[in-house]
PyMOL Python script that loads the backbone (N, CA, C, O; Angstrom):
from pymol import cmd

cmd.read_pdbstr("""\
ATOM      1  N   MET A   1     -20.719   0.041  23.847  1.00  0.00           N
ATOM      2  CA  MET A   1     -19.262   0.293  23.601  1.00  0.00           C
ATOM      3  C   MET A   1     -18.782   0.300  22.092  1.00  0.00           C
ATOM      4  O   MET A   1     -19.102  -0.696  21.443  1.00  0.00           O
ATOM      5  N   PRO A   2     -18.061   1.285  21.444  1.00  0.00           N
ATOM      6  CA  PRO A   2     -17.695   1.319  20.155  1.00  0.00           C
ATOM      7  C   PRO A   2     -16.684   0.189  19.989  1.00  0.00           C
ATOM      8  O   PRO A   2     -15.912  -0.133  20.892  1.00  0.00           O
ATOM      9  N   VAL A   3     -16.726  -0.400  18.788  1.00  0.00           N
ATOM     10  CA  VAL A   3     -15.916  -1.393  18.367  1.00  0.00           C
ATOM     11  C   VAL A   3     -14.615  -0.692  17.949  1.00  0.00           C
ATOM     12  O   VAL A   3     -14.656   0.349  17.292  1.00  0.00           O
ATOM     13  N   ARG A   4     -13.410  -1.284  18.345  1.00  0.00           N
ATOM     14  CA  ARG A   4     -12.056  -0.718  18.198  1.00  0.00           C
ATOM     15  C   ARG A   4     -11.530  -1.642  17.049  1.00  0.00           C
ATOM     16  O   ARG A   4     -11.764  -2.850  17.086  1.00  0.00           O
ATOM     17  N   ARG A   5     -10.842  -1.091  16.060  1.00  0.00           N
ATOM     18  CA  ARG A   5     -10.032  -1.913  15.257  1.00  0.00           C
ATOM     19  C   ARG A   5      -8.678  -1.206  14.866  1.00  0.00           C
ATOM     20  O   ARG A   5      -8.508   0.009  14.767  1.00  0.00           O
ATOM     21  N   CYS A   6      -7.743  -2.206  14.662  1.00  0.00           N
ATOM     22  CA  CYS A   6      -6.432  -1.600  14.367  1.00  0.00           C
ATOM     23  C   CYS A   6      -6.237  -1.633  12.759  1.00  0.00           C
ATOM     24  O   CYS A   6      -6.207  -2.647  12.062  1.00  0.00           O
ATOM     25  N   MET A   7      -6.120  -0.374  12.358  1.00  0.00           N
ATOM     26  CA  MET A   7      -6.049  -0.063  10.923  1.00  0.00           C
ATOM     27  C   MET A   7      -4.863   0.786  10.639  1.00  0.00           C
ATOM     28  O   MET A   7      -4.414   1.578  11.467  1.00  0.00           O
ATOM     29  N   THR A   8      -4.323   0.592   9.360  1.00  0.00           N
ATOM     30  CA  THR A   8      -3.370   1.241   8.885  1.00  0.00           C
ATOM     31  C   THR A   8      -3.754   2.020   7.558  1.00  0.00           C
ATOM     32  O   THR A   8      -4.408   1.387   6.729  1.00  0.00           O
ATOM     33  N   ARG A   9      -3.472   3.099   7.327  1.00  0.00           N
ATOM     34  CA  ARG A   9      -3.614   3.845   6.026  1.00  0.00           C
ATOM     35  C   ARG A   9      -2.244   3.972   5.459  1.00  0.00           C
ATOM     36  O   ARG A   9      -1.328   4.522   6.069  1.00  0.00           O
ATOM     37  N   HIS A  10      -2.108   3.345   4.044  1.00  0.00           N
ATOM     38  CA  HIS A  10      -0.990   3.472   3.523  1.00  0.00           C
ATOM     39  C   HIS A  10      -1.056   3.887   2.002  1.00  0.00           C
ATOM     40  O   HIS A  10      -1.831   3.369   1.199  1.00  0.00           O
ATOM     41  N   CYS A  11      -0.185   4.845   1.713  1.00  0.00           N
ATOM     42  CA  CYS A  11      -0.167   5.508   0.393  1.00  0.00           C
ATOM     43  C   CYS A  11       0.918   4.509  -0.295  1.00  0.00           C
ATOM     44  O   CYS A  11       1.972   4.119   0.208  1.00  0.00           O
ATOM     45  N   LEU A  12       0.350   4.174  -1.669  1.00  0.00           N
ATOM     46  CA  LEU A  12       1.091   3.327  -2.632  1.00  0.00           C
ATOM     47  C   LEU A  12       1.950   4.259  -3.186  1.00  0.00           C
ATOM     48  O   LEU A  12       1.470   5.305  -3.621  1.00  0.00           O
ATOM     49  N   MET A  13       3.268   4.031  -3.249  1.00  0.00           N
ATOM     50  CA  MET A  13       4.154   4.799  -3.899  1.00  0.00           C
ATOM     51  C   MET A  13       5.393   3.948  -4.530  1.00  0.00           C
ATOM     52  O   MET A  13       5.723   2.849  -4.085  1.00  0.00           O
ATOM     53  N   ALA A  14       5.918   4.477  -5.422  1.00  0.00           N
ATOM     54  CA  ALA A  14       6.970   3.782  -6.128  1.00  0.00           C
ATOM     55  C   ALA A  14       8.333   3.836  -5.322  1.00  0.00           C
ATOM     56  O   ALA A  14       8.484   4.656  -4.417  1.00  0.00           O
ATOM     57  N   ASP A  15       9.370   2.887  -5.700  1.00  0.00           N
ATOM     58  CA  ASP A  15      10.671   3.079  -5.091  1.00  0.00           C
ATOM     59  C   ASP A  15      11.644   3.724  -5.889  1.00  0.00           C
ATOM     60  O   ASP A  15      12.768   3.974  -5.454  1.00  0.00           O
ATOM     61  N   GLY A  16      11.189   4.070  -7.294  1.00  0.00           N
ATOM     62  CA  GLY A  16      12.174   4.592  -8.129  1.00  0.00           C
ATOM     63  C   GLY A  16      11.196   5.196  -9.430  1.00  0.00           C
ATOM     64  O   GLY A  16      10.003   4.936  -9.583  1.00  0.00           O
ATOM     65  N   GLU A  17      11.955   5.981 -10.224  1.00  0.00           N
ATOM     66  CA  GLU A  17      11.422   6.572 -11.517  1.00  0.00           C
ATOM     67  C   GLU A  17      11.320   5.391 -12.487  1.00  0.00           C
ATOM     68  O   GLU A  17      12.021   4.380 -12.432  1.00  0.00           O
ATOM     69  N   GLY A  18      10.183   5.693 -13.545  1.00  0.00           N
ATOM     70  CA  GLY A  18       9.878   4.591 -14.469  1.00  0.00           C
ATOM     71  C   GLY A  18       8.551   4.571 -15.032  1.00  0.00           C
ATOM     72  O   GLY A  18       7.868   5.595 -15.053  1.00  0.00           O
ATOM     73  N   THR A  19       8.154   3.500 -15.476  1.00  0.00           N
ATOM     74  CA  THR A  19       6.798   3.220 -15.999  1.00  0.00           C
ATOM     75  C   THR A  19       5.945   2.453 -15.060  1.00  0.00           C
ATOM     76  O   THR A  19       6.459   1.371 -14.775  1.00  0.00           O
ATOM     77  N   PHE A  20       4.763   2.682 -14.469  1.00  0.00           N
ATOM     78  CA  PHE A  20       3.904   1.938 -13.663  1.00  0.00           C
ATOM     79  C   PHE A  20       3.625   0.535 -14.294  1.00  0.00           C
ATOM     80  O   PHE A  20       3.270   0.489 -15.471  1.00  0.00           O
ATOM     81  N   ALA A  21       3.755  -0.489 -13.643  1.00  0.00           N
ATOM     82  CA  ALA A  21       3.682  -1.849 -14.281  1.00  0.00           C
ATOM     83  C   ALA A  21       2.684  -2.662 -13.474  1.00  0.00           C
ATOM     84  O   ALA A  21       2.501  -3.857 -13.709  1.00  0.00           O
ATOM     85  N   GLY A  22       2.006  -1.960 -12.466  1.00  0.00           N
ATOM     86  CA  GLY A  22       1.038  -2.792 -11.542  1.00  0.00           C
ATOM     87  C   GLY A  22       1.796  -2.906 -10.173  1.00  0.00           C
ATOM     88  O   GLY A  22       2.901  -2.443  -9.889  1.00  0.00           O
ATOM     89  N   PHE A  23       0.858  -3.701  -9.325  1.00  0.00           N
ATOM     90  CA  PHE A  23       1.144  -3.964  -7.945  1.00  0.00           C
ATOM     91  C   PHE A  23       1.737  -5.268  -7.519  1.00  0.00           C
ATOM     92  O   PHE A  23       1.428  -6.235  -8.215  1.00  0.00           O
ATOM     93  N   ASP A  24       2.414  -5.441  -6.652  1.00  0.00           N
ATOM     94  CA  ASP A  24       2.835  -6.797  -5.921  1.00  0.00           C
ATOM     95  C   ASP A  24       2.390  -6.833  -4.638  1.00  0.00           C
ATOM     96  O   ASP A  24       3.177  -6.418  -3.788  1.00  0.00           O
ATOM     97  N   PHE A  25       1.254  -7.250  -4.261  1.00  0.00           N
ATOM     98  CA  PHE A  25       0.791  -7.202  -2.854  1.00  0.00           C
ATOM     99  C   PHE A  25       0.931  -8.697  -2.401  1.00  0.00           C
ATOM    100  O   PHE A  25       0.578  -9.685  -3.046  1.00  0.00           O
ATOM    101  N   ASP A  26       1.519  -8.665  -1.160  1.00  0.00           N
ATOM    102  CA  ASP A  26       1.739  -9.915  -0.307  1.00  0.00           C
ATOM    103  C   ASP A  26       0.360 -10.386  -0.210  1.00  0.00           C
ATOM    104  O   ASP A  26      -0.520  -9.556   0.019  1.00  0.00           O
ATOM    105  N   PRO A  27       0.058 -11.650  -0.361  1.00  0.00           N
ATOM    106  CA  PRO A  27      -1.347 -12.260  -0.163  1.00  0.00           C
ATOM    107  C   PRO A  27      -1.882 -12.177   1.059  1.00  0.00           C
ATOM    108  O   PRO A  27      -3.090 -12.035   1.247  1.00  0.00           O
ATOM    109  N   ASN A  28      -0.923 -12.268   2.071  1.00  0.00           N
ATOM    110  CA  ASN A  28      -1.436 -12.251   3.600  1.00  0.00           C
ATOM    111  C   ASN A  28      -1.786 -10.934   3.981  1.00  0.00           C
ATOM    112  O   ASN A  28      -2.521 -10.800   4.959  1.00  0.00           O
ATOM    113  N   ILE A  29      -1.315  -9.781   3.270  1.00  0.00           N
ATOM    114  CA  ILE A  29      -1.725  -8.405   3.598  1.00  0.00           C
ATOM    115  C   ILE A  29      -2.958  -8.014   2.728  1.00  0.00           C
ATOM    116  O   ILE A  29      -3.900  -7.313   3.098  1.00  0.00           O
ATOM    117  N   GLU A  30      -2.785  -8.586   1.515  1.00  0.00           N
ATOM    118  CA  GLU A  30      -3.879  -8.093   0.457  1.00  0.00           C
ATOM    119  C   GLU A  30      -5.345  -8.547   1.019  1.00  0.00           C
ATOM    120  O   GLU A  30      -6.316  -7.806   0.867  1.00  0.00           O
ATOM    121  N   LYS A  31      -5.437  -9.703   1.621  1.00  0.00           N
ATOM    122  CA  LYS A  31      -6.695 -10.261   2.185  1.00  0.00           C
ATOM    123  C   LYS A  31      -7.162  -9.538   3.280  1.00  0.00           C
ATOM    124  O   LYS A  31      -8.325  -9.768   3.613  1.00  0.00           O
ATOM    125  N   ARG A  32      -6.397  -8.552   4.045  1.00  0.00           N
ATOM    126  CA  ARG A  32      -6.801  -7.513   5.007  1.00  0.00           C
ATOM    127  C   ARG A  32      -6.951  -6.260   4.680  1.00  0.00           C
ATOM    128  O   ARG A  32      -7.173  -5.378   5.509  1.00  0.00           O
ATOM    129  N   VAL A  33      -6.834  -6.056   3.331  1.00  0.00           N
ATOM    130  CA  VAL A  33      -7.132  -4.661   2.750  1.00  0.00           C
ATOM    131  C   VAL A  33      -8.678  -4.549   2.705  1.00  0.00           C
ATOM    132  O   VAL A  33      -9.401  -5.219   1.967  1.00  0.00           O
ATOM    133  N   VAL A  34      -9.075  -3.638   3.568  1.00  0.00           N
ATOM    134  CA  VAL A  34     -10.736  -3.504   3.757  1.00  0.00           C
ATOM    135  C   VAL A  34     -11.256  -2.447   2.686  1.00  0.00           C
ATOM    136  O   VAL A  34     -12.414  -2.487   2.272  1.00  0.00           O
ATOM    137  N   ASP A  35     -10.347  -1.517   2.271  1.00  0.00           N
ATOM    138  CA  ASP A  35     -10.712  -0.341   1.334  1.00  0.00           C
ATOM    139  C   ASP A  35      -9.616   0.051   0.541  1.00  0.00           C
ATOM    140  O   ASP A  35      -8.494   0.028   1.049  1.00  0.00           O
ATOM    141  N   ARG A  36      -9.780   0.433  -0.713  1.00  0.00           N
ATOM    142  CA  ARG A  36      -8.733   0.950  -1.464  1.00  0.00           C
ATOM    143  C   ARG A  36      -9.195   1.909  -2.463  1.00  0.00           C
ATOM    144  O   ARG A  36     -10.328   1.797  -2.933  1.00  0.00           O
ATOM    145  N   LEU A  37      -8.332   2.926  -2.855  1.00  0.00           N
ATOM    146  CA  LEU A  37      -8.621   4.033  -3.612  1.00  0.00           C
ATOM    147  C   LEU A  37      -7.380   3.959  -4.671  1.00  0.00           C
ATOM    148  O   LEU A  37      -6.255   4.317  -4.324  1.00  0.00           O
ATOM    149  N   ILE A  38      -7.629   3.517  -5.860  1.00  0.00           N
ATOM    150  CA  ILE A  38      -6.463   3.549  -6.700  1.00  0.00           C
ATOM    151  C   ILE A  38      -6.946   4.412  -7.899  1.00  0.00           C
ATOM    152  O   ILE A  38      -8.040   4.283  -8.449  1.00  0.00           O
ATOM    153  N   TRP A  39      -5.951   5.339  -8.240  1.00  0.00           N
ATOM    154  CA  TRP A  39      -6.133   6.185  -9.404  1.00  0.00           C
ATOM    155  C   TRP A  39      -4.914   5.934 -10.534  1.00  0.00           C
ATOM    156  O   TRP A  39      -4.852   6.581 -11.580  1.00  0.00           O
ATOM    157  N   ALA A  40      -4.151   5.101 -10.231  1.00  0.00           N
ATOM    158  CA  ALA A  40      -3.084   4.828 -11.177  1.00  0.00           C
ATOM    159  C   ALA A  40      -3.506   3.877 -12.395  1.00  0.00           C
ATOM    160  O   ALA A  40      -4.401   3.046 -12.237  1.00  0.00           O
ATOM    161  N   ASN A  41      -2.964   3.995 -13.382  1.00  0.00           N
ATOM    162  CA  ASN A  41      -3.077   3.055 -14.707  1.00  0.00           C
ATOM    163  C   ASN A  41      -1.847   2.453 -15.046  1.00  0.00           C
ATOM    164  O   ASN A  41      -0.812   3.104 -14.910  1.00  0.00           O
ATOM    165  N   GLU A  42      -1.827   1.455 -15.412  1.00  0.00           N
ATOM    166  CA  GLU A  42      -0.565   0.793 -15.915  1.00  0.00           C
ATOM    167  C   GLU A  42      -0.213   1.626 -17.145  1.00  0.00           C
ATOM    168  O   GLU A  42      -1.010   2.053 -17.979  1.00  0.00           O
ATOM    169  N   GLY A  43       1.235   1.802 -17.118  1.00  0.00           N
ATOM    170  CA  GLY A  43       1.751   2.657 -18.324  1.00  0.00           C
ATOM    171  C   GLY A  43       1.916   4.193 -17.846  1.00  0.00           C
ATOM    172  O   GLY A  43       2.467   5.006 -18.588  1.00  0.00           O
ATOM    173  N   ASP A  44       1.439   4.536 -16.634  1.00  0.00           N
ATOM    174  CA  ASP A  44       1.683   5.858 -16.216  1.00  0.00           C
ATOM    175  C   ASP A  44       3.206   6.171 -15.947  1.00  0.00           C
ATOM    176  O   ASP A  44       3.945   5.328 -15.438  1.00  0.00           O
ATOM    177  N   ARG A  45       3.560   7.209 -16.251  1.00  0.00           N
ATOM    178  CA  ARG A  45       5.082   7.599 -16.035  1.00  0.00           C
ATOM    179  C   ARG A  45       5.153   8.059 -14.620  1.00  0.00           C
ATOM    180  O   ARG A  45       4.315   8.814 -14.125  1.00  0.00           O
ATOM    181  N   VAL A  46       6.259   7.542 -13.942  1.00  0.00           N
ATOM    182  CA  VAL A  46       6.612   8.096 -12.600  1.00  0.00           C
ATOM    183  C   VAL A  46       7.981   8.999 -12.762  1.00  0.00           C
ATOM    184  O   VAL A  46       9.071   8.444 -12.897  1.00  0.00           O
ATOM    185  N   ALA A  47       7.851  10.378 -12.740  1.00  0.00           N
ATOM    186  CA  ALA A  47       9.077  11.065 -12.913  1.00  0.00           C
ATOM    187  C   ALA A  47       9.641  11.405 -11.570  1.00  0.00           C
ATOM    188  O   ALA A  47      10.862  11.561 -11.537  1.00  0.00           O
ATOM    189  N   ASP A  48       8.972  11.548 -10.462  1.00  0.00           N
ATOM    190  CA  ASP A  48       9.457  11.828  -9.274  1.00  0.00           C
ATOM    191  C   ASP A  48       8.830  10.765  -8.187  1.00  0.00           C
ATOM    192  O   ASP A  48       7.705  10.928  -7.713  1.00  0.00           O
ATOM    193  N   ALA A  49       9.653   9.692  -7.856  1.00  0.00           N
ATOM    194  CA  ALA A  49       9.231   8.849  -6.896  1.00  0.00           C
ATOM    195  C   ALA A  49       8.991   9.290  -5.520  1.00  0.00           C
ATOM    196  O   ALA A  49       8.422   8.536  -4.731  1.00  0.00           O
ATOM    197  N   THR A  50       9.388  10.472  -5.172  1.00  0.00           N
ATOM    198  CA  THR A  50       9.407  10.838  -3.751  1.00  0.00           C
ATOM    199  C   THR A  50       7.939  11.490  -3.626  1.00  0.00           C
ATOM    200  O   THR A  50       7.509  11.746  -2.501  1.00  0.00           O
ATOM    201  N   THR A  51       7.200  11.748  -4.723  1.00  0.00           N
ATOM    202  CA  THR A  51       6.074  12.575  -4.600  1.00  0.00           C
ATOM    203  C   THR A  51       4.693  11.764  -5.410  1.00  0.00           C
ATOM    204  O   THR A  51       3.553  12.203  -5.258  1.00  0.00           O
ATOM    205  N   HIS A  52       4.929  10.764  -6.114  1.00  0.00           N
ATOM    206  CA  HIS A  52       4.191  10.087  -7.032  1.00  0.00           C
ATOM    207  C   HIS A  52       3.298   9.140  -6.159  1.00  0.00           C
ATOM    208  O   HIS A  52       3.789   8.299  -5.406  1.00  0.00           O
ATOM    209  N   LYS A  53       2.077   9.319  -6.299  1.00  0.00           N
ATOM    210  CA  LYS A  53       1.220   8.283  -5.302  1.00  0.00           C
ATOM    211  C   LYS A  53       0.233   7.545  -6.404  1.00  0.00           C
ATOM    212  O   LYS A  53      -0.361   8.186  -7.271  1.00  0.00           O
ATOM    213  N   PHE A  54       0.150   6.291  -6.272  1.00  0.00           N
ATOM    214  CA  PHE A  54      -0.749   5.559  -7.140  1.00  0.00           C
ATOM    215  C   PHE A  54      -2.161   5.341  -6.488  1.00  0.00           C
ATOM    216  O   PHE A  54      -3.153   5.130  -7.185  1.00  0.00           O
ATOM    217  N   GLY A  55      -2.200   5.398  -5.200  1.00  0.00           N
ATOM    218  CA  GLY A  55      -3.386   5.238  -4.348  1.00  0.00           C
ATOM    219  C   GLY A  55      -3.330   5.131  -3.063  1.00  0.00           C
ATOM    220  O   GLY A  55      -2.316   5.566  -2.517  1.00  0.00           O
ATOM    221  N   ILE A  56      -4.343   4.557  -2.277  1.00  0.00           N
ATOM    222  CA  ILE A  56      -4.229   4.570  -0.675  1.00  0.00           C
ATOM    223  C   ILE A  56      -5.098   3.229  -0.324  1.00  0.00           C
ATOM    224  O   ILE A  56      -6.219   3.045  -0.797  1.00  0.00           O
ATOM    225  N   VAL A  57      -4.542   2.450   0.429  1.00  0.00           N
ATOM    226  CA  VAL A  57      -5.211   1.280   0.865  1.00  0.00           C
ATOM    227  C   VAL A  57      -5.321   1.356   2.461  1.00  0.00           C
ATOM    228  O   VAL A  57      -4.483   1.934   3.154  1.00  0.00           O
ATOM    229  N   PHE A  58      -6.272   0.809   2.883  1.00  0.00           N
ATOM    230  CA  PHE A  58      -6.539   0.572   4.460  1.00  0.00           C
ATOM    231  C   PHE A  58      -6.507  -0.898   4.655  1.00  0.00           C
ATOM    232  O   PHE A  58      -7.213  -1.714   4.063  1.00  0.00           O
ATOM    233  N   VAL A  59      -5.478  -1.173   5.680  1.00  0.00           N
ATOM    234  CA  VAL A  59      -5.435  -2.613   6.232  1.00  0.00           C
ATOM    235  C   VAL A  59      -5.816  -2.770   7.573  1.00  0.00           C
ATOM    236  O   VAL A  59      -5.441  -1.969   8.429  1.00  0.00           O
ATOM    237  N   GLU A  60      -6.590  -3.814   7.850  1.00  0.00           N
ATOM    238  CA  GLU A  60      -7.043  -4.077   9.049  1.00  0.00           C
ATOM    239  C   GLU A  60      -5.998  -5.154   9.748  1.00  0.00           C
ATOM    240  O   GLU A  60      -5.595  -6.129   9.114  1.00  0.00           O
ATOM    241  N   HIS A  61      -5.628  -4.911  11.004  1.00  0.00           N
ATOM    242  CA  HIS A  61      -4.730  -5.824  11.630  1.00  0.00           C
ATOM    243  C   HIS A  61      -5.367  -6.600  12.869  1.00  0.00           C
ATOM    244  O   HIS A  61      -6.289  -6.092  13.506  1.00  0.00           O
ATOM    245  N   ALA A  62      -4.888  -7.737  13.157  1.00  0.00           N
ATOM    246  CA  ALA A  62      -5.521  -8.382  14.292  1.00  0.00           C
ATOM    247  C   ALA A  62      -5.614  -7.823  15.478  1.00  0.00           C
ATOM    248  O   ALA A  62      -6.627  -7.847  16.177  1.00  0.00           O
ATOM    249  N   ASP A  63      -4.246  -7.136  15.845  1.00  0.00           N
ATOM    250  CA  ASP A  63      -4.184  -6.479  17.063  1.00  0.00           C
ATOM    251  C   ASP A  63      -3.164  -5.412  17.024  1.00  0.00           C
ATOM    252  O   ASP A  63      -2.597  -5.300  15.937  1.00  0.00           O
ATOM    253  N   ARG A  64      -2.805  -4.610  17.954  1.00  0.00           N
ATOM    254  CA  ARG A  64      -1.804  -3.506  17.919  1.00  0.00           C
ATOM    255  C   ARG A  64      -0.408  -4.046  17.677  1.00  0.00           C
ATOM    256  O   ARG A  64       0.387  -3.430  16.968  1.00  0.00           O
ATOM    257  N   GLU A  65      -0.134  -5.098  18.215  1.00  0.00           N
ATOM    258  CA  GLU A  65       1.305  -5.716  17.930  1.00  0.00           C
ATOM    259  C   GLU A  65       1.404  -6.161  16.395  1.00  0.00           C
ATOM    260  O   GLU A  65       2.451  -6.008  15.765  1.00  0.00           O
ATOM    261  N   GLN A  66       0.381  -6.659  15.894  1.00  0.00           N
ATOM    262  CA  GLN A  66       0.757  -6.988  14.484  1.00  0.00           C
ATOM    263  C   GLN A  66       0.709  -5.704  13.601  1.00  0.00           C
ATOM    264  O   GLN A  66       1.366  -5.704  12.560  1.00  0.00           O
ATOM    265  N   MET A  67       0.023  -4.684  13.924  1.00  0.00           N
ATOM    266  CA  MET A  67      -0.023  -3.404  13.288  1.00  0.00           C
ATOM    267  C   MET A  67       1.384  -2.825  13.422  1.00  0.00           C
ATOM    268  O   MET A  67       1.968  -2.468  12.399  1.00  0.00           O
ATOM    269  N   VAL A  68       1.928  -2.717  14.540  1.00  0.00           N
ATOM    270  CA  VAL A  68       3.241  -2.078  14.790  1.00  0.00           C
ATOM    271  C   VAL A  68       4.326  -2.910  14.060  1.00  0.00           C
ATOM    272  O   VAL A  68       5.207  -2.344  13.411  1.00  0.00           O
ATOM    273  N   ALA A  69       4.259  -4.202  14.166  1.00  0.00           N
ATOM    274  CA  ALA A  69       5.265  -5.109  13.429  1.00  0.00           C
ATOM    275  C   ALA A  69       5.252  -4.935  11.970  1.00  0.00           C
ATOM    276  O   ALA A  69       6.301  -5.069  11.341  1.00  0.00           O
ATOM    277  N   GLN A  70       4.030  -4.617  11.317  1.00  0.00           N
ATOM    278  CA  GLN A  70       3.879  -4.683   9.934  1.00  0.00           C
ATOM    279  C   GLN A  70       3.960  -3.365   9.270  1.00  0.00           C
ATOM    280  O   GLN A  70       4.261  -3.245   8.082  1.00  0.00           O
ATOM    281  N   ALA A  71       3.653  -2.262  10.151  1.00  0.00           N
ATOM    282  CA  ALA A  71       3.613  -0.868   9.574  1.00  0.00           C
ATOM    283  C   ALA A  71       4.891  -0.369   8.871  1.00  0.00           C
ATOM    284  O   ALA A  71       4.771   0.329   7.865  1.00  0.00           O
ATOM    285  N   GLY A  72       5.982  -0.659   9.300  1.00  0.00           N
ATOM    286  CA  GLY A  72       7.273  -0.343   8.760  1.00  0.00           C
ATOM    287  C   GLY A  72       7.612  -1.087   7.546  1.00  0.00           C
ATOM    288  O   GLY A  72       8.542  -0.651   6.868  1.00  0.00           O
ATOM    289  N   ARG A  73       6.996  -2.151   7.167  1.00  0.00           N
ATOM    290  CA  ARG A  73       7.215  -2.946   6.100  1.00  0.00           C
ATOM    291  C   ARG A  73       6.241  -2.942   4.981  1.00  0.00           C
ATOM    292  O   ARG A  73       6.432  -3.680   4.015  1.00  0.00           O
ATOM    293  N   LEU A  74       5.119  -2.089   5.054  1.00  0.00           N
ATOM    294  CA  LEU A  74       4.026  -2.039   4.243  1.00  0.00           C
ATOM    295  C   LEU A  74       4.498  -1.579   2.733  1.00  0.00           C
ATOM    296  O   LEU A  74       3.909  -1.998   1.737  1.00  0.00           O
ATOM    297  N   GLN A  75       5.521  -0.754   2.667  1.00  0.00           N
ATOM    298  CA  GLN A  75       6.077  -0.400   1.330  1.00  0.00           C
ATOM    299  C   GLN A  75       6.553  -1.427   0.590  1.00  0.00           C
ATOM    300  O   GLN A  75       6.594  -1.349  -0.638  1.00  0.00           O
ATOM    301  N   THR A  76       6.969  -2.515   1.272  1.00  0.00           N
ATOM    302  CA  THR A  76       7.497  -3.874   0.484  1.00  0.00           C
ATOM    303  C   THR A  76       6.455  -4.847   0.317  1.00  0.00           C
ATOM    304  O   THR A  76       6.442  -5.623  -0.639  1.00  0.00           O
ATOM    305  N   LEU A  77       5.401  -4.827   1.404  1.00  0.00           N
ATOM    306  CA  LEU A  77       4.413  -5.749   1.419  1.00  0.00           C
ATOM    307  C   LEU A  77       3.328  -5.301   0.410  1.00  0.00           C
ATOM    308  O   LEU A  77       2.627  -6.133  -0.166  1.00  0.00           O
ATOM    309  N   LEU A  78       3.216  -4.090   0.228  1.00  0.00           N
ATOM    310  CA  LEU A  78       2.220  -3.538  -0.693  1.00  0.00           C
ATOM    311  C   LEU A  78       2.954  -2.697  -1.776  1.00  0.00           C
ATOM    312  O   LEU A  78       2.826  -1.473  -1.787  1.00  0.00           O
ATOM    313  N   ALA A  79       3.689  -3.321  -2.648  1.00  0.00           N
ATOM    314  CA  ALA A  79       4.571  -2.757  -3.417  1.00  0.00           C
ATOM    315  C   ALA A  79       4.025  -2.446  -4.864  1.00  0.00           C
ATOM    316  O   ALA A  79       3.294  -3.241  -5.455  1.00  0.00           O
ATOM    317  N   ALA A  80       4.467  -1.109  -5.453  1.00  0.00           N
ATOM    318  CA  ALA A  80       3.922  -0.654  -6.803  1.00  0.00           C
ATOM    319  C   ALA A  80       5.186  -1.062  -7.623  1.00  0.00           C
ATOM    320  O   ALA A  80       6.318  -0.710  -7.292  1.00  0.00           O
ATOM    321  N   ARG A  81       4.921  -1.802  -8.678  1.00  0.00           N
ATOM    322  CA  ARG A  81       6.172  -2.284  -9.813  1.00  0.00           C
ATOM    323  C   ARG A  81       6.230  -1.118 -10.816  1.00  0.00           C
ATOM    324  O   ARG A  81       5.278  -0.716 -11.485  1.00  0.00           O
ATOM    325  N   VAL A  82       7.437  -0.652 -10.821  1.00  0.00           N
ATOM    326  CA  VAL A  82       7.848   0.543 -11.585  1.00  0.00           C
ATOM    327  C   VAL A  82       8.963  -0.183 -12.546  1.00  0.00           C
ATOM    328  O   VAL A  82       9.886  -0.800 -12.015  1.00  0.00           O
ATOM    329  N   GLN A  83       8.866  -0.102 -13.828  1.00  0.00           N
ATOM    330  CA  GLN A  83      10.207  -0.665 -14.725  1.00  0.00           C
ATOM    331  C   GLN A  83      10.751   0.440 -15.454  1.00  0.00           C
ATOM    332  O   GLN A  83      11.733   0.278 -16.179  1.00  0.00           O
TER     333      GLN A  83
END
""", "prot")
cmd.dss("prot")
cmd.show_as("cartoon", "prot")
cmd.util.cbc("prot")
cmd.orient("prot")
């Protein structure tokens, strides 16, 4: 029988325009990040926050309930810092 895992794929995006200054990841979520692809560099300019992506992370959740509870908050729990 295949192993089932509760995973979320999350695109890391800014909440506004400015200069990328790093990430602020909630420690409880960060320890459950099982893979990440980051192509951003500090100092990158964000001209359009609605389309600018810094990378993608994959988060494993203990169960479906945890996944549903946290999915809508991932933008703040895995935040890109823009100044």
